[in-house]
C-alpha positions as CSV (number, residue, x, y, z in Angstrom):
1,M,0.0,0.0,0.0
2,R,2.8,2.4,0.8
3,D,4.3,1.9,-2.6
4,S,1.0,2.8,-4.3
5,V,0.6,5.9,-2.1
6,E,4.1,7.1,-3.0
7,N,3.4,6.3,-6.7
8,I,0.2,8.3,-6.6
9,S,2.0,11.2,-4.9
10,L,4.5,11.2,-7.7
11,V,1.7,11.0,-10.3
12,L,0.0,14.0,-8.6
13,E,3.3,15.9,-8.7
14,E,3.6,15.2,-12.4
15,I,0.1,16.3,-13.1
16,E,0.8,19.6,-11.2
17,Q,3.9,20.0,-13.3
18,L,2.0,19.4,-16.5
19,I,-0.5,22.1,-15.5
20,N,2.3,24.5,-14.7
21,E,3.8,23.8,-18.2
22,Q,0.5,24.5,-19.8
23,L,0.2,27.8,-18.0
24,Q,3.7,28.8,-19.1
25,L,3.0,27.8,-22.7
26,I,-0.2,29.8,-22.7
27,K,1.4,32.9,-21.3
28,Q,4.2,32.6,-23.9
29,G,1.6,32.2,-26.7
30,D,2.9,28.7,-27.6
31,D,-0.2,26.6,-28.3
32,S,1.7,23.8,-30.1
33,K,2.3,21.6,-27.1
34,I,-0.7,22.4,-24.9
35,H,-3.0,19.7,-26.3
36,G,-0.5,16.9,-25.8
37,L,0.2,18.0,-22.2
38,A,-3.5,18.1,-21.5
39,I,-4.0,14.6,-22.8
40,K,-1.1,13.3,-20.7
41,A,-2.5,15.0,-17.6
42,E,-5.9,13.6,-18.3
43,N,-4.5,10.1,-18.6
44,L,-2.6,10.5,-15.3
45,M,-5.7,11.9,-13.6
46,Q,-7.6,8.8,-14.7
47,Q,-5.0,6.7,-12.9
48,V,-5.4,8.7,-9.8
49,K,-9.2,8.5,-10.0
50,N,-9.1,4.8,-10.5
51,S,-6.9,4.4,-7.4
52,G,-9.6,6.2,-5.2
53,I,-6.7,7.6,-3.2
54,L,-7.7,11.3,-3.6
55,G,-10.6,10.7,-1.3
56,Q,-8.2,10.0,1.6
57,E,-7.6,12.7,4.1
58,N,-3.8,12.7,3.8
59,F,-4.1,13.8,0.1
60,Q,-6.3,16.8,0.9
61,L,-3.5,19.4,0.5
62,Q,-2.5,17.9,-2.9
63,R,-6.1,17.8,-4.0
64,E,-6.7,21.4,-3.1
65,R,-3.4,22.5,-4.7
66,L,-4.3,20.7,-7.9
67,A,-7.8,22.2,-7.9
68,K,-6.3,25.7,-7.6
69,K,-3.9,25.0,-10.4
70,Y,-6.7,23.7,-12.6
71,E,-8.8,26.7,-11.8
72,Q,-5.9,29.0,-12.8
73,L,-5.7,27.0,-16.1
74,C,-9.4,27.4,-16.7
75,L,-9.2,31.2,-16.1
76,V,-6.3,31.6,-18.4
77,F,-8.0,29.6,-21.1
78,A,-11.2,31.6,-20.7
79,A,-9.2,34.9,-21.0
80,R,-7.4,33.5,-24.0
81,K,-10.7,32.4,-25.6
82,D,-12.2,35.9,-25.0
83,K,-9.1,37.5,-26.6
84,V,-9.4,35.2,-29.6
85,R,-13.1,36.0,-30.0
86,Q,-12.3,39.7,-30.0
87,E,-9.6,39.2,-32.6
88,M,-12.0,37.2,-34.8
89,N,-14.6,39.9,-34.5
90,K,-12.0,42.5,-35.7
91,I,-11.1,40.2,-38.6
92,R,-14.8,39.8,-39.6
93,K,-15.3,43.6,-39.5
94,F,-12.2,44.1,-41.6
95,K,-13.3,41.6,-44.2
96,S,-16.7,43.3,-44.3
97,T,-15.1,46.6,-44.8
98,I,-12.8,45.2,-47.6
99,G,-15.9,43.7,-49.2
100,A,-17.7,47.0,-49.1
101,Y,-14.7,48.7,-50.8
102,R,-14.6,46.1,-53.5
103,K,-18.2,46.6,-54.3
104,N,-17.9,50.4,-54.5
105,V,-14.6,50.6,-56.4
């Protein structure tokens, strides 16, 4: 049992590191690796979930820390999504303006 607890602790640390890497990549504007890291983190979380170990009290701090990191990641993604939406709206307006110029010239 001790080995599995230590193994899950290492897996949780790896998940936290993957989330940190995703946050860094997003802040740097490098989207190329984010999806792969997310899939890897998801697979590791499935291992943790299957172990049932996160329900144990001695993992509460790690669970809370992971939840906060995940919340940060969600907030950064939401902000990024909003920024992309704004940029897309600008592009649509620009295309509309170009189309109007074409019709009138």
